[in-house]
C-alpha positions as CSV (number, residue, x, y, z in Angstrom):
1,M,152.1,23.4,263.5
2,S,153.4,24.7,260.1
3,N,156.7,23.8,258.4
4,L,156.6,26.9,256.2
5,D,158.8,29.9,256.6
6,Y,156.5,33.0,256.4
7,K,159.2,35.7,256.2
8,E,158.3,36.5,252.6
9,L,154.6,36.7,253.4
10,Q,155.5,39.0,256.4
11,K,157.3,41.4,253.9
12,L,154.1,41.6,251.9
13,I,151.8,42.0,254.8
14,E,153.9,44.8,256.3
15,I,153.6,46.8,253.1
16,N,150.4,48.9,253.2
17,S,148.5,48.0,250.1
18,Y,145.4,50.0,250.5
19,T,143.8,50.4,247.0
20,G,144.3,54.2,247.2
21,N,147.9,53.9,248.2
22,K,149.5,53.5,244.7
23,T,153.0,53.5,246.2
24,G,152.3,50.7,248.5
25,V,150.4,48.6,246.0
26,D,153.3,49.0,243.5
27,R,155.8,48.0,246.2
28,S,153.9,44.8,246.8
29,G,153.7,44.2,243.0
30,E,157.5,44.7,242.7
31,L,158.1,42.0,245.2
32,F,155.9,39.6,243.3
33,A,157.6,40.6,240.0
34,E,161.0,39.7,241.5
35,W,159.7,36.3,242.7
36,I,157.7,35.4,239.6
37,M,160.2,36.5,237.0
38,A,162.7,34.2,238.7
39,L,160.6,31.4,237.4
40,G,161.2,32.3,233.8
41,M,157.9,34.2,233.3
42,T,157.8,37.6,231.6
43,L,156.0,40.7,232.9
44,E,153.5,42.7,231.0
45,R,152.9,45.8,233.1
46,H,149.7,47.8,232.7
47,S,150.7,51.1,234.2
48,R,148.2,53.3,236.0
49,E,148.6,56.9,237.3
50,H,146.3,56.9,240.3
51,I,146.1,53.2,241.3
52,G,148.6,50.4,241.4
53,D,149.8,48.9,238.2
54,H,148.2,45.7,237.0
55,L,150.8,42.9,236.5
56,Y,150.3,40.1,233.9
57,F,153.0,37.4,234.1
58,R,153.2,35.1,231.1
59,S,154.9,31.8,230.6
60,S,155.8,30.2,227.3
61,H,152.7,28.8,225.5
62,T,152.9,25.4,223.9
63,E,150.3,22.9,222.7
64,G,147.7,22.2,225.3
65,K,145.2,23.9,227.5
66,K,145.9,27.3,229.1
67,L,145.4,28.1,232.8
68,L,145.1,31.6,234.3
69,L,145.8,32.2,238.0
70,L,144.2,35.4,239.2
71,G,144.7,37.5,242.3
72,H,144.6,41.1,243.5
73,L,147.4,43.2,245.2
74,D,145.2,45.6,247.1
75,T,143.7,45.5,250.5
76,V,141.0,47.6,252.3
77,F,143.1,49.1,255.1
78,A,144.1,52.7,254.8
79,P,147.6,53.7,256.0
80,G,147.9,53.7,259.8
81,T,144.8,51.6,260.4
82,F,146.1,48.0,260.4
83,E,149.6,47.2,259.3
84,A,151.2,44.7,261.7
85,F,152.2,41.1,261.1
86,R,152.2,38.5,263.9
87,E,151.9,34.7,264.2
88,D,151.4,32.0,266.7
89,D,151.5,28.2,266.4
90,D,148.3,28.0,264.3
91,W,147.5,31.4,262.8
92,I,149.1,34.3,260.9
93,Y,147.5,37.7,261.6
94,G,147.7,40.8,259.4
95,P,146.1,42.9,256.7
96,G,145.5,40.8,253.6
97,V,146.7,37.5,255.0
98,C,143.5,35.8,253.7
99,D,142.2,38.6,251.4
100,M,144.4,38.1,249.5
101,K,148.1,38.4,250.0
102,G,147.9,34.9,251.4
103,G,146.1,33.5,248.3
104,N,148.7,35.1,246.1
105,Y,151.4,33.5,248.2
106,V,149.8,30.1,247.7
107,A,149.9,30.6,243.9
108,L,153.6,31.7,244.2
109,Q,154.7,28.7,246.2
110,A,152.9,26.3,243.9
111,L,154.5,27.9,240.8
112,R,157.9,27.6,242.5
113,K,157.4,23.9,243.0
114,I,156.3,23.4,239.4
115,Y,159.4,25.3,238.2
116,A,161.7,23.3,240.4
117,T,160.3,20.1,238.9
118,Y,160.0,21.0,235.2
119,G,162.3,24.1,234.8
120,H,159.3,26.0,233.3
121,T,155.7,26.9,234.0
122,N,154.4,26.6,230.4
123,N,150.8,27.3,229.7
124,I,150.2,28.8,233.2
125,D,149.9,32.6,233.5
126,L,149.3,34.9,236.5
127,L,147.3,38.1,236.6
128,L,147.5,40.4,239.7
129,V,145.2,43.4,239.6
130,S,145.3,46.4,241.8
131,D,141.8,47.6,242.4
132,E,139.6,44.6,243.3
133,E,138.6,45.9,246.7
134,T,137.0,49.0,245.1
135,G,135.1,47.0,242.5
136,S,137.7,46.4,239.8
137,H,136.4,49.4,237.8
138,D,139.7,49.8,236.0
139,S,141.0,46.2,235.9
140,R,137.8,44.6,234.8
141,H,138.4,45.7,231.2
142,L,141.8,43.9,231.3
143,T,140.4,40.8,232.9
144,E,137.6,40.7,230.4
145,A,140.0,41.0,227.5
146,L,142.4,38.3,228.7
147,A,140.0,35.7,230.1
148,P,138.7,34.2,226.7
149,A,142.3,33.1,225.9
150,Y,142.2,30.6,228.8
151,D,140.5,27.2,229.2
152,Y,140.5,27.5,233.0
153,C,141.0,30.1,235.7
154,M,141.7,29.6,239.4
155,V,141.1,32.6,241.6
156,F,142.9,32.8,245.0
157,E,140.4,34.4,247.3
158,A,140.2,32.6,250.7
159,A,139.0,29.0,251.1
160,G,135.8,28.1,253.0
161,T,135.8,26.9,256.6
162,N,136.2,23.3,255.5
163,G,138.4,24.0,252.6
164,E,135.6,24.7,250.2
165,I,136.3,26.1,246.8
166,V,133.8,28.6,245.3
167,V,131.7,27.5,242.3
168,G,129.2,30.3,242.3
169,R,129.0,34.0,243.3
170,K,126.0,36.3,243.2
171,G,126.0,39.1,240.6
172,I,126.1,42.6,242.0
173,G,124.7,45.9,240.9
174,M,125.3,49.2,242.7
175,F,122.9,52.1,242.1
176,T,122.2,55.6,243.2
177,L,118.7,57.1,242.9
178,H,118.7,60.9,242.7
179,I,115.3,62.5,243.5
180,E,114.6,66.1,242.7
181,G,111.7,67.9,244.4
182,V,110.5,71.4,244.8
183,A,111.5,73.3,247.9
184,K,108.9,75.5,249.6
185,H,108.4,76.9,253.1
186,A,106.8,74.1,255.2
187,G,104.5,76.5,257.0
188,N,103.4,79.0,254.4
189,H,103.5,77.1,251.1
190,Y,103.6,73.4,252.0
191,W,101.1,72.3,249.3
192,E,103.1,74.1,246.6
193,G,106.1,71.9,247.2
194,A,107.1,68.5,245.9
195,D,108.7,66.5,248.8
196,A,111.7,64.5,247.6
197,N,112.0,62.8,251.0
198,Q,108.4,61.4,250.7
199,E,109.2,60.2,247.2
200,A,112.4,58.6,248.5
201,A,110.4,56.8,251.3
202,H,107.9,55.4,248.8
203,A,110.7,54.4,246.4
204,L,112.6,52.7,249.2
205,L,109.7,50.5,250.2
206,A,109.0,49.6,246.5
207,L,112.6,48.8,245.8
208,S,112.9,46.6,248.9
209,R,109.9,44.5,247.7
210,I,112.0,43.4,244.7
211,S,114.0,41.1,247.0
212,D,113.0,37.4,246.7
213,Q,114.4,35.2,249.5
214,D,113.4,32.0,247.8
215,K,115.4,32.9,244.6
216,G,118.4,34.4,246.5
217,T,117.8,37.9,245.2
218,T,118.3,40.9,247.5
219,L,117.9,44.6,247.0
220,N,119.3,46.6,249.9
221,V,118.8,50.3,250.2
222,G,121.8,50.8,252.5
223,K,122.0,54.6,252.7
224,M,119.6,57.5,252.2
225,E,120.0,61.3,252.4
226,G,117.7,64.1,251.8
227,G,116.4,67.6,252.7
228,I,117.8,70.8,253.9
229,G,115.9,71.4,257.2
230,D,112.8,70.6,259.1
231,N,110.9,73.8,258.0
232,T,111.5,73.2,254.2
233,V,109.8,70.8,251.9
234,S,112.7,68.7,250.7
235,P,114.1,69.6,247.3
236,H,116.4,66.6,247.0
237,A,116.9,63.1,248.3
238,T,119.2,60.2,247.4
239,L,119.0,56.5,247.8
240,F,122.0,54.2,247.5
241,F,121.2,50.5,246.9
242,D,122.8,47.2,246.2
243,L,121.3,44.5,244.1
244,R,122.5,40.8,244.3
245,Y,121.2,37.8,242.4
246,E,122.1,34.1,241.8
247,V,120.8,33.6,238.3
248,S,120.7,35.7,235.2
249,L,116.9,35.6,235.0
250,E,116.7,37.3,238.3
251,R,119.0,40.0,237.1
252,E,116.6,40.7,234.3
253,R,113.5,40.6,236.5
254,A,115.1,42.9,239.1
255,L,116.2,45.5,236.5
256,R,112.7,45.6,235.0
257,A,111.2,46.0,238.4
258,I,113.6,48.9,239.2
259,D,112.7,50.6,236.0
260,D,109.0,50.1,236.8
261,V,109.5,51.8,240.2
262,L,111.1,54.8,238.5
263,S,108.5,55.1,235.8
264,R,105.7,56.2,238.1
265,P,106.5,59.0,240.6
266,Y,104.5,58.7,243.9
267,I,104.7,62.4,244.7
268,K,103.6,64.8,241.9
269,G,106.3,67.2,240.8
270,T,109.3,65.0,241.7
271,K,111.8,63.7,239.2
272,S,114.0,60.6,239.7
273,I,117.3,59.9,237.9
274,L,119.1,56.5,238.3
275,T,122.9,56.1,238.0
276,G,125.0,53.0,238.4
277,G,124.4,49.5,237.1
278,I,125.6,45.9,237.1
279,L,129.2,45.9,238.6
280,R,130.0,42.2,238.3
281,D,127.6,39.7,236.7
282,V,126.7,36.4,238.3
283,M,129.1,33.5,238.5
284,Q,126.9,30.4,238.0
285,P,127.9,26.8,238.4
286,T,128.2,25.1,235.0
287,P,128.4,21.6,233.8
288,A,131.9,22.3,232.3
289,Q,133.1,23.6,235.7
290,Q,131.7,20.5,237.4
291,A,133.4,18.2,235.0
292,W,136.8,19.9,235.7
293,I,136.2,19.5,239.5
294,E,135.3,15.9,239.0
295,R,138.6,15.3,237.1
296,V,140.5,17.0,239.9
297,N,138.7,14.8,242.4
298,A,139.5,11.6,240.5
299,L,143.1,12.4,239.7
300,C,143.9,13.7,243.2
301,D,141.9,11.1,245.0
302,I,139.9,13.7,246.9
303,T,136.4,15.1,247.2
304,L,136.7,18.9,247.0
305,P,133.9,20.5,249.0
306,T,132.2,23.4,247.2
307,E,130.1,26.3,248.1
308,Q,128.4,29.4,246.6
309,R,128.9,32.8,248.1
310,G,126.9,36.0,248.2
311,G,130.0,38.2,247.9
312,V,131.6,38.9,244.6
313,S,135.2,38.7,243.3
314,D,137.0,38.9,239.9
315,A,135.9,35.3,239.3
316,N,132.5,36.9,238.4
317,I,134.3,38.8,235.6
318,V,136.0,35.7,234.3
319,A,132.8,33.7,234.4
320,S,131.1,36.4,232.3
321,A,133.7,35.9,229.6
322,G,132.8,32.2,229.4
323,T,136.0,30.8,230.8
324,I,135.7,27.9,233.3
325,V,136.5,29.4,236.6
326,T,136.7,28.2,240.3
327,D,137.5,30.4,243.3
328,G,138.6,30.0,246.9
329,W,142.0,28.6,246.3
330,G,143.7,30.7,249.0
331,P,144.0,29.6,252.6
332,F,141.1,29.5,255.0
333,G,140.9,32.6,257.2
334,D,138.5,34.9,258.9
335,G,138.1,38.4,260.1
336,D,138.9,39.7,256.6
337,H,138.2,43.5,256.2
338,T,138.6,43.9,259.9
339,I,141.6,44.4,262.2
340,H,141.2,40.7,263.3
341,E,142.1,39.2,259.9
342,R,144.0,36.0,260.2
343,A,144.7,32.8,258.1
344,S,145.3,29.2,259.2
345,K,148.9,27.9,258.9
346,Q,147.6,24.4,258.3
347,S,145.4,25.7,255.5
348,F,148.4,27.3,253.9
349,E,150.1,24.0,253.7
350,E,147.1,22.1,252.5
351,R,146.3,24.7,249.8
352,I,149.9,24.9,248.6
353,G,150.0,21.1,248.3
354,L,146.7,20.8,246.5
355,V,147.3,23.7,244.1
356,T,150.8,22.3,243.3
357,E,149.3,18.9,242.5
358,I,146.7,20.5,240.2
359,L,149.4,22.5,238.4
360,Y,151.4,19.3,237.9
361,L,148.3,17.7,236.3
362,H,147.8,20.7,234.1
363,I,151.5,20.7,233.0
364,E,151.2,17.0,232.1
365,G,148.0,17.6,230.1
366,K,145.8,15.5,232.4
367,L,143.3,18.4,233.2
C-alpha cells in the first residue's frame, strides 16, 4: 500500500505525449518546467518545430563532481489509443507510467527532497528529451554534446523485476537494403530479367547468418517487400533489418559481414544500395561504472542488483560519450508499449527513497 499522492503523476499520464504530438509533449514539458524551476533550477529550452522541445534544467555548479539525470517526455501511444489513468492498491495504470513518465516522476520527487534539505540542488542537472521513442534522431546530438561535462549520469527508464539497475545495453543499427532488378514479362522474357526478389531472398539468408547467439549478436530482417505482380520479373525489393550487439568488436565484425554480403550480387543484373547505420552504440559495463555502484552499495548498505538488456535507451548515447552511466532508476513496471502498461506503487516508494539517498551522497561529495 503506497503512501504517495499520485495526483501530479495522473496529470502527466492524462496528457497525450505521443512523440508526434508536439502540443502534448510540450504540455507535459511545461508541467515539469513548473515543478523543476520551483527548485531553483534554470531552464535552457531547445525549441523544435515538429517535435516537442528538449528541456535542460541546470543547477548552480560549484566545486565537485557533476551528475546528470536523464529522461524522455514522449510515449509511443498516438492520440485516442491509450490515454486513461487508473490505480488500485498496488499498481498505477496508464501510458508512460513506467516508460517513462513514472521514471521522470521519481527524479522529480528525489530532487524535491534534496531541495527541501539543502535549499539547492547544486551540481545536479536534469535533461528531458522529446524523441527517445522514435530513436532520439534529433536529441542525440544534444545529449552527445552535454554528456562529457558530467562525471556520472543516471537514466530513469524502468527498473528490473527485482529492482535491477541497467549496466549494459546492446548497441543497435537499423538498415534498409534497396535492391534494383530488371523487369521483364515472366512468360515471354523471363531469362532477360534480373529478379530483385530472388536477390532479396539470398541476401536475407546471408544476412541472417551474421547472427551469433554465443556472442549476443542478432541480425533480424523484420520486413521485406518486393515485386509488382506474379507475371513480372521483380524490378525492386526491399529488406528492413535490425542489428544488435553486446560488444564493440561484434559491431565491427557485423558491419564487415554486411558489406561482404552486398559486395557480391547473387543474381546477375541486380544492384543493391544500403541505407541506415548504427543508431545507438553499445553501452558496455565498465570498471569505473562498477566502482561507482560499489560505493553506492557500501554507503547505502545495500547490494544493488544489476542486469544487461537487449533494448536500447539514451543511456547508450551517454556511454558513447565516455560518461559513467547507469540506467533503470525508474519504478518497476510491465506492459510498456501496450495498453496494459502499469507500474508498482511499492517500487515508486523504493526508487524515490534510494535515488534521494544517492543524491544526498552526491551533494555531500561522497560519490
